[in-house]
GULOFI-97338 format. One record per residue (C-alpha): residue number from 1; x, y negated, z negated. Coordinates in pm, whole numbers, plus 32768, in hexadecimal, padded with zeros to 4 digits. Example, Ala and Ser with C-alpha at 12.3 -4.5 7.8 and 13.67 -1.06 7.14 Angstrom:
2
R   n east north   up
R   1 84CE  81C2 7CF4
R   2 8557  806A 7D36
***
This chain:
502
R   n east north   up
R   1 7A1E  8BA4 7D8F
R   2 7B92  8B94 7D47
R   3 7C2F  8A80 7E18
R   4 7D90  8A85 7EA2
R   5 7DC0  8916 7E4B
R   6 7CFF  8827 7D6D
R   7 7D24  86AE 7D93
R   8 7CE3  85D0 7C66
R   9 7CA6  8466 7CC8
R  10 7C3D  8329 7C17
R  11 7B5E  82B9 7D35
R  12 7A1A  8330 7DD4
R  13 7A53  841D 7EF7
R  14 79D8  83BD 804E
R  15 7A14  8495 817D
R  16 7AAD  8391 825F
R  17 7C11  8340 82CB
R  18 7C44  820E 81F0
R  19 7C39  82F8 80C3
R  20 7D91  8394 8091
R  21 7D0E  84C7 7FDB
R  22 7C15  8501 80F6
R  23 7D31  8510 81F4
R  24 7DF3  8609 811F
R  25 7CBD  86DC 80DC
R  26 7C5B  86EF 824B
R  27 7DC1  873B 82B5
R  28 7DEF  8851 81B5
R  29 7CA2  88EA 8219
R  30 7D0E  88E3 8386
R  31 7E37  89BC 8326
R  32 7D64  8AB5 8264
R  33 7D70  8A39 80FC
R  34 7C42  8A09 801B
R  35 7C35  88BB 7F68
R  36 7B6D  884F 7E37
R  37 7B35  86ED 7DB9
R  38 7B16  8658 7C5D
R  39 7AC2  84E8 7C82
R  40 7AD0  83E2 7B6F
R  41 7AF5  84D3 7A48
R  42 7A88  8429 7907
R  43 7B2F  8518 7813
R  44 7BFA  8656 7801
R  45 7ABF  872D 7814
R  46 7A7D  86B0 7976
R  47 7BCD  8740 79E0
R  48 7B51  889F 798F
R  49 7A1D  88A3 7A6C
R  50 7ABF  894A 7B9D
R  51 7BAB  8A2B 7ADC
R  52 7D17  8A66 7B34
R  53 7D82  8A56 7CA3
R  54 7E49  8B6E 7D45
R  55 7F5E  8A82 7DB4
R  56 7F64  892A 7D0D
R  57 7EB2  87F4 7C90
R  58 7EE2  86B0 7D53
R  59 7EC1  8576 7C7C
R  60 7E91  840C 7CE4
R  61 7DF8  82D4 7C4B
R  62 7D71  827D 7DA4
R  63 7DC3  8169 7E9A
R  64 7E06  806A 7D85
R  65 7EF9  807C 7C62
R  66 7E28  80B4 7B28
R  67 7ED3  7F97 7A6D
R  68 7E91  7EA3 7B8B
R  69 7D2B  7F20 7B90
R  70 7CF7  7EF9 7A19
R  71 7DAF  7DB2 79D0
R  72 7DAC  7C53 7A5F
R  73 7EEE  7BA1 7ACC
R  74 7EEA  7B00 7972
R  75 7EEE  7C5E 78D8
R  76 7D8B  7C40 7856
R  77 7CA2  7D6B 7864
R  78 7BBE  7D50 7990
R  79 7AAE  7DF2 78BF
R  80 7AAB  7CB1 77F1
R  81 7AAF  7BCA 7921
R  82 794D  7B4A 795C
R  83 79AF  7AC8 7AB5
R  84 7A12  7C1D 7B40
R  85 7942  7D41 7BBC
R  86 79ED  7E62 7B0D
R  87 79B0  7FD7 7AF1
R  88 7A69  805B 79BC
R  89 7A8F  81C4 7A27
R  90 7C08  81DD 7A58
R  91 7CE4  81F7 7920
R  92 7E22  812C 78FC
R  93 7F4B  81EA 7992
R  94 7E53  82DA 7A2E
R  95 7F56  83BE 7ACF
R  96 7FF4  8407 797C
R  97 7EA3  8431 78D0
R  98 7E16  851F 79D6
R  99 7F58  85EA 79D9
R 100 7F4F  860D 785E
R 101 7DE6  8682 786A
R 102 7E44  878E 7968
R 103 7F6A  8805 7897
R 104 7E8B  8811 7764
R 105 7D9C  890A 7804
R 106 7E65  89B5 7916
R 107 7FC0  89F1 788E
R 108 80B8  8A5B 7998
R 109 7FF7  89C1 7AB9
R 110 80C2  8910 7BC4
R 111 806C  879D 7BCE
R 112 80B6  86C2 7CFD
R 113 8093  854A 7CC9
R 114 8070  8446 7DDB
R 115 7FCB  8305 7E51
R 116 802D  819C 7E0D
R 117 804D  81C0 7C94
R 118 813E  82E6 7CA6
R 119 81FB  8270 7DDC
R 120 8253  811C 7D4D
R 121 82C4  81B2 7C04
R 122 83A4  82BE 7C92
R 123 84DD  8219 7C06
R 124 851A  8140 7AD5
R 125 8441  800A 7AF3
R 126 83D8  7ECF 7A3E
R 127 827C  7EFF 79AF
R 128 81CB  7DAF 7993
R 129 80BA  7E33 78AE
R 130 81A8  7EAE 779F
R 131 82B3  7DAA 77F6
R 132 83C9  7EAA 7801
R 133 8492  7F87 78EB
R 134 83FF  80E4 78F9
R 135 848B  822D 7977
R 136 8414  82DB 7AB0
R 137 82AC  8350 7A90
R 138 832F  84B3 7AC3
R 139 83AF  84A4 795D
R 140 8278  8407 78C4
R 141 818D  84F6 7979
R 142 8273  8628 795F
R 143 81F0  869F 7AAE
R 144 8297  877C 7BB2
R 145 82B9  86A3 7CE7
R 146 8261  8545 7D5E
R 147 81F0  84F6 7EC1
R 148 823D  838F 7F25
R 149 819D  82C9 803F
R 150 80AF  8379 812A
R 151 80AE  84E7 80D2
R 152 8028  85BF 81ED
R 153 816C  866D 824B
R 154 81D5  868D 80E2
R 155 808F  8727 8069
R 156 8092  8832 817A
R 157 81FB  888B 8129
R 158 81B3  889C 7FB3
R 159 8082  8978 7FEC
R 160 8148  8A66 80C9
R 161 8267  8A80 7FD2
R 162 818B  8AB7 7EA1
R 163 80C2  8BBC 7F61
R 164 8204  8C76 7FB2
R 165 82A8  8C45 7E5C
R 166 83BC  8B6B 7EEC
R 167 847D  8A4F 7E48
R 168 83F8  88EA 7E5F
R 169 8557  885F 7E90
R 170 85AE  87A2 7FCC
R 171 8454  873C 8049
R 172 8470  85F1 8102
R 173 839A  84DB 8071
R 174 839A  8568 7F10
R 175 844B  8532 7DC4
R 176 84A4  8638 7CC1
R 177 8573  8650 7B81
R 178 86BA  870F 7B8A
R 179 87E7  8737 7AA6
R 180 88DF  86DD 7BB8
R 181 88E4  8600 7CEE
R 182 894E  869D 7E3B
R 183 8A7C  860B 7EEA
R 184 89B2  8574 8008
R 185 88EA  8494 7F1C
R 186 8932  8325 7ED8
R 187 894A  82EB 7D60
R 188 8892  81B1 7CF4
R 189 88B7  810D 7B9B
R 190 8835  81E8 7A83
R 191 8704  81A1 79AE
R 192 87E7  8151 7889
R 193 88AE  8059 795C
R 194 8781  7F9F 79E7
R 195 86DE  7F99 7891
R 196 8812  7EEE 7800
R 197 887D  7E0D 7922
R 198 87B4  7D2C 7A07
R 199 88D8  7D26 7AFA
R 200 88C1  7EA1 7B12
R 201 874A  7E83 7B3D
R 202 878E  7DA8 7C6F
R 203 8886  7EAA 7CF0
R 204 8778  7FB3 7CD0
R 205 867C  7ED9 7D87
R 206 8769  7EA7 7EAA
R 207 879A  8021 7EC0
R 208 862B  8078 7EF3
R 209 85DD  810E 8046
R 210 84F6  8217 80D2
R 211 8602  8280 81C8
R 212 870B  82FF 80D6
R 213 873D  841C 7FE4
R 214 8756  8365 7E96
R 215 87A7  83DF 7D37
R 216 8776  832C 7BEA
R 217 87FB  83B7 7AA4
R 218 8714  83A8 7978
R 219 87A0  8445 783E
R 220 8819  85A0 789E
R 221 8743  85AE 79D9
R 222 873F  8519 7B35
R 223 8613  84A3 7BF9
R 224 8651  850F 7D5F
R 225 85A2  845E 7E7E
R 226 85AF  851D 7FC6
R 227 85A5  8438 80F4
R 228 8453  83F4 8193
R 229 83DE  84E0 82A7
R 230 83C8  8469 840D
R 231 825A  8424 8458
R 232 8203  83FB 85C8
R 233 80E3  837B 869C
R 234 8083  84E5 86DC
R 235 806A  8522 8564
R 236 7F86  83F6 8530
R 237 7EAC  845E 8654
R 238 7E79  85AF 85AB
R 239 7E28  851F 8454
R 240 7D31  8414 84C4
R 241 7C79  84F8 85B6
R 242 7C1B  85F6 84AB
R 243 7AA0  862F 8496
R 244 7A3E  852F 838D
R 245 78CA  84FB 8352
R 246 78FF  8389 82FC
R 247 77E5  8394 8200
R 248 7839  8273 8118
R 249 7743  8223 8003
R 250 77DA  80FF 7F47
R 251 778A  7F8A 7F3E
R 252 78FE  7F48 7F0F
R 253 794F  7FE0 8063
R 254 7835  7F3F 8125
R 255 78BE  7EC6 826F
R 256 79D7  7FC7 827C
R 257 791B  8108 82D3
R 258 797A  80F3 8441
R 259 7AD9  8067 841E
R 260 7BE7  8102 84F9
R 261 7D59  8113 849F
R 262 7E3D  80C9 85C6
R 263 7F93  80E3 8522
R 264 805D  8100 83E2
R 265 8182  803C 8358
R 266 81D3  7ECA 834B
R 267 8305  7E12 83CB
R 268 82B8  7CDB 82FE
R 269 836C  7D51 81C1
R 270 82C8  7C51 80DC
R 271 8381  7C60 7F91
R 272 8243  7C74 7EBF
R 273 81B4  7D96 7F88
R 274 81DB  7F0C 7F4A
R 275 81AE  7F79 80B5
R 276 8322  7F8C 8106
R 277 8353  809A 7FFF
R 278 8209  8146 8052
R 279 81C6  815C 81C8
R 280 831B  80D2 8228
R 281 8390  7FA5 82F0
R 282 836E  8044 8448
R 283 822D  804A 8513
R 284 8192  8196 8576
R 285 8077  815A 866D
R 286 7F71  8254 86D0
R 287 7F44  8298 8841
R 288 7E38  81CF 88F2
R 289 7D8D  830F 8964
R 290 7D71  838F 87FE
R 291 7CD2  824A 8788
R 292 7BDF  8253 88AD
R 293 7B80  83BC 885B
R 294 7B43  8365 86ED
R 295 7A65  823D 8741
R 296 79A9  8307 8845
R 297 7958  8408 8736
R 298 78EC  82F1 864B
R 299 77ED  8277 874B
R 300 7740  83C9 8731
R 301 7711  83BA 85B7
R 302 75A3  838A 8551
R 303 75E0  8256 8478
R 304 76BE  819A 8570
R 305 7618  805A 85ED
R 306 771D  7FE8 86E8
R 307 781A  7F2C 8611
R 308 7981  7F95 85CF
R 309 79B5  7EE7 8481
R 310 7B2D  7EC1 849E
R 311 7C38  7F2C 8595
R 312 7D93  7F0A 8503
R 313 7E92  7F65 83FA
R 314 7F57  7EB6 82E7
R 315 7F8B  7D99 83E1
R 316 7E9F  7DC1 8506
R 317 7F7D  7D27 8610
R 318 80AB  7E06 85CE
R 319 800D  7F1C 869D
R 320 80FF  7F85 87AF
R 321 8234  7EEF 8707
R 322 82CC  8048 86D0
R 323 8448  8064 86D4
R 324 852E  815C 8627
R 325 8675  8103 86D3
R 326 8711  807E 8592
R 327 86C8  8035 8423
R 328 86DF  7EBA 8448
R 329 85B5  7DD7 840A
R 330 84DB  7DE5 8542
R 331 8441  7C8F 8504
R 332 859A  7BEC 8524
R 333 85F1  7CA4 8666
R 334 8603  7BDE 87AA
R 335 858D  7D13 8867
R 336 8445  7D32 87A6
R 337 831F  7D2A 8897
R 338 8249  7C0B 8816
R 339 8158  7BFD 893E
R 340 804C  7CD3 8892
R 341 800C  7D65 89EE
R 342 7FDF  7ECB 8972
R 343 7EE1  7E58 8871
R 344 7E27  7D7B 8969
R 345 7E0C  7EA0 8A58
R 346 7D85  7F7B 893E
R 347 7C80  7E78 88DD
R 348 7C08  7E5F 8A44
R 349 7BEA  7FD9 8A63
R 350 7B28  7FF6 891E
R 351 7A2C  7EEE 898B
R 352 79D6  7FC4 8ABA
R 353 7973  80F7 89EE
R 354 7805  814B 8A1B
R 355 7741  80FE 88DE
R 356 7838  7FFC 8857
R 357 779F  7EA2 8837
R 358 789E  7DF5 8758
R 359 7A08  7E39 86F6
R 360 7A7F  7D61 85D5
R 361 7BDF  7D23 8557
R 362 7BCA  7CEB 83E1
R 363 7D24  7D6F 8384
R 364 7E38  7C7B 8333
R 365 7ECD  7BC9 8460
R 366 8034  7B4B 845B
R 367 8019  79F2 84F4
R 368 818F  79EF 8544
R 369 815B  7B23 8621
R 370 801B  7AB1 86CF
R 371 8045  7A50 883C
R 372 7F5D  794F 88D9
R 373 7EC7  7A5E 89B6
R 374 7E78  7B30 8883
R 375 7DDF  7A03 87D2
R 376 7CFB  79C5 88FD
R 377 7C91  7B32 88FD
R 378 7C3D  7B24 8789
R 379 7B76  79E2 87A0
R 380 7AAE  7A50 88CF
R 381 7A5C  7BB2 8863
R 382 7AD2  7C2A 870D
R 383 7A84  7B34 85F6
R 384 7943  7B22 852F
R 385 7946  79C1 84A4
R 386 7AAA  7976 8438
R 387 7BF6  7A2A 8454
R 388 7C9B  7A5B 8302
R 389 7E12  7A27 82E8
R 390 7EFF  7A22 81BF
R 391 800E  7918 81DB
R 392 8033  7944 805D
R 393 80E0  77F4 8022
R 394 815D  76B9 80CF
R 395 829A  766C 800A
R 396 83CB  76CE 80D9
R 397 8482  772F 7F9B
R 398 836E  7816 7F1F
R 399 832F  78A8 8078
R 400 849F  7901 8098
R 401 8494  79B6 7F49
R 402 835C  7A6B 7FC2
R 403 8412  7AC2 8107
R 404 82EF  7A25 81BE
R 405 8399  78F5 8252
R 406 837B  7955 83C1
R 407 82A4  78B0 84C8
R 408 8207  7757 84DD
R 409 80C7  7758 8413
R 410 8052  75FB 8478
R 411 8082  7644 85EA
R 412 7FBF  7788 85CC
R 413 7E9E  76D9 851A
R 414 7E9A  75C4 8620
R 415 7E9B  76B8 8746
R 416 7D96  779B 86AA
R 417 7CA3  7680 866A
R 418 7CE9  75E6 87BE
R 419 7C78  772E 885A
R 420 7B32  771B 8796
R 421 7B7F  7805 8675
R 422 7B41  77E1 84FF
R 423 7C30  784F 83EE
R 424 7C1D  78AE 827F
R 425 7D54  78B4 81A7
R 426 7DE5  797E 8089
R 427 7EEE  78E1 7FAC
R 428 7FB7  7943 7E7A
R 429 8045  787E 7D58
R 430 811C  78E1 7C30
R 431 8219  799A 7D09
R 432 8387  7981 7C9D
R 433 840A  7830 7D11
R 434 82BA  7783 7CEA
R 435 82B3  765E 7BF8
R 436 8198  756A 7BBB
R 437 8231  7499 7CD4
R 438 8202  75B1 7DD2
R 439 80A4  75F4 7D4B
R 440 8043  7489 7D8D
R 441 80E1  749C 7EE6
R 442 8004  75CA 7F2D
R 443 7ED6  7512 7EA0
R 444 7F07  73F2 7F91
R 445 7F1D  74E1 80B7
R 446 7DE4  759C 804C
R 447 7D21  7455 803F
R 448 7D9E  7401 819B
R 449 7D45  7556 822B
R 450 7BFC  759A 817D
R 451 7B56  76F1 819C
R 452 7C42  77A1 80AA
R 453 7BBA  78F9 8051
R 454 7C84  792E 7F13
R 455 7DB9  78CE 7E4D
R 456 7E3E  79EF 7D81
R 457 7F3F  79F8 7C6C
R 458 8073  7AC9 7CAD
R 459 8071  7C1B 7BFC
R 460 81C5  7CC4 7BCC
R 461 8188  7E27 7C45
R 462 828F  7F3A 7C22
R 463 83BD  7F54 7D0A
R 464 837E  7E20 7DE4
R 465 8490  7D20 7E1B
R 466 83B6  7C08 7D92
R 467 8387  7CCD 7C51
R 468 8500  7CF2 7C3A
R 469 8518  7B75 7C4B
R 470 8407  7B54 7B44
R 471 84B7  7C3E 7A52
R 472 8621  7BD6 7A88
R 473 85FA  7A66 7AE0
R 474 86E9  7AA8 7C01
R 475 86D1  7AC9 7D78
R 476 8750  7C31 7D94
R 477 87FB  7BF2 7EE1
R 478 88B4  7AAF 7E8A
R 479 88B3  7AC0 7D0A
R 480 884C  7954 7D05
R 481 876A  78F7 7BDF
R 482 85F7  78E4 7C32
R 483 84F8  7821 7B67
R 484 83EA  790C 7AE6
R 485 8299  7896 7A5C
R 486 8274  799B 794A
R 487 818B  790C 7846
R 488 8014  792E 7870
R 489 7FEC  77BA 7829
R 490 80DC  775E 7940
R 491 8031  7849 7A35
R 492 7EDE  77B6 79DD
R 493 7F68  7657 7A0F
R 494 7FDB  76B3 7B6C
R 495 7E85  7743 7BC0
R 496 7DD9  760D 7B34
R 497 7EC3  752D 7BFA
R 498 7E4D  75D8 7D38
R 499 7CEA  7568 7CEA
R 500 7D56  7410 7C6A
R 501 7CFA  7459 7B01
R 502 7E42  73D6 7A72
***
């Protein structure tokens, strides 16, 4: 069989809506395209097994950046880490490797790259693993077009244009290389400028947005980013109600088979997180009726035992906080509805569905956006054991640099426990601004709290504001100097301080 489109991915394929390639495959098939899959190719010969597609190859490393997957925060190979369960099937810089294998055997094929690895390398970026500023991945991969963020609308538009021999210029939510920049594009500092100047690197960081047409010069070329398409509740209802089988055969995904996505986007804008430049900083909630229909279908699947494993999104309690009236930060807006009433109503409706015994909320919960009524609802009906939250740190200085200094953590913990709930915590050390003093401050708080799930070391991932601080030693917004724990010894000392080993 000759497929219209062939996806090459660094992860196993499971036909359920938490797998990005599964959503794209099901959507393309709905609109009449045939889709082939090459999963976890080990060498260039694996790329040949389905032949050449009629339209294009789609390439992704999967849901995790291959360098984050393959290396620890101390830049050590995970394959050599005896404390980590690791499956060494994804090559370093997988998007580039897979694209090169395709070009080796199928010269002239159109290659579309996407996913986290491509999206967060669409412009010049600091690469922690090589300790240098690299060009857009479009240059390293020499591919035709890059889809950033969620890609449903983009992939349908690309398929239609390739099918009809039309240009790939101007597709919202994509990046291409061109010799000139159109007049309606904002020019951001060039690769050469940000490579030479940390001040210019900060200027570039402040320019990043999904909602603008942006252009960056690199040599004689420009990388053009077309603004992100407008995804709606109706769109999400369509995508998540596609006929997935939900057959998931992996120990790593145990407990997620019957998870249900309620919304996309995050208004938190944490500086270390990539979500703002992936899904965007506005909430898009599915309709209640769509979620109810999806769960009703799940109850009829032969392997469903009555438990919805997780009901949520990037932050579970942002469901219903949709607003597109402006481009300002929603979380700072006095008009933001913080009652969680829409979510509470949804939870109550889901519990009434015939065949549903338990509905758990295992997604992240923003404690600064959790009303007392919502907390009561969680404790009484939707927590198995403990609720996991990620305050990340306790130092006001570090939290401000993380852009996670909102809310009253101690008050939330007090109220939650007073209502009979249990909490587990996730923290981070080694973030820009964190010295051994802040690490010890965090250590004291962890001892006081108990029940800490994990303390991770900060990893500088491409295009985030925290990574800009790490590379430049500056707060990009204020240009004030920021202390950065760079050396492996210093990072280890901070981690040891957390556990009182110094």
